[in-house]
N, C-alpha and C positions, 0 to 999 in steps of 0.2 A: 757040355763045352764043345764048341766047334773047332775042328782041326784045320790047319792050313790046306790039307789035301782036299778038303770039302769045297774049297773055293774054285770058281772057274779061273783058268790061267794062273793057278796058284804058284806055279814054278816060274812064271814069266813076269812077275811084278816085284817091286821092292818090299822088303820086309816091313818097313813102316806102313806101307799101304795095305799089306796083309793085316797087320794089327788093327788099323783103322776099320777094315771091312768086317773083321771078326767081332770087334766091339759093337758095331751096328747089329750084326746077327744076334749077338747075345742079348741086346736090348729087345730085339724083335721077339725072341723066345719068351720074354717076360710081359709082353703086352696083353692087355684085355682085348679079346676079339671085338671087332666092330661089326655091326649089322649092315649088310648091303641090301638095299631094297630096289625095286623096279620090276616092271613086268617084262618078260622076255619078248613080247611082241611089240614093246616100245623100247627099242635098242638104245636110242639116243639117251633117254632118261636113265636107263639102267647103267649105261656106261658112265654118264656123269656122276651118278651116285657112287659107282665103284672107284672112279678117280678121286672123288671127295674122301672116300674111306681110306684109300691108300695114302693120300696126302696127310690125313689126320694121324696116321701112324708114323709119319716121317719117312715113308719108304720112297715116295716120289715127290717131285715138285710139279704141280699141275699148272702149265702155262697155256693151256688150251682156252679158246674163246668160243663163245656162242656164235653160231652162223646166222 
C-alpha cells in the first residue's frame, strides 16, 4: 500500500486528490508488465512504442502526432 508521504507534493494538495492518486498507484502495482520494443538506434520508433505501452497501462494520454 502506498502512503501519502510517497506522493510528490503530498502535503500541498487536497486529501481527495491524494486519494485519487493513491488509487491509481495501487492499480499500477497490479498491472501485468507490457513489453516495449524498438531499436535504440531508431529512437523515434522506440519512443512511439514506449508511449503506446504507457498509454495502454493508463499512465498517460498520448496526444502526439506523426511528423
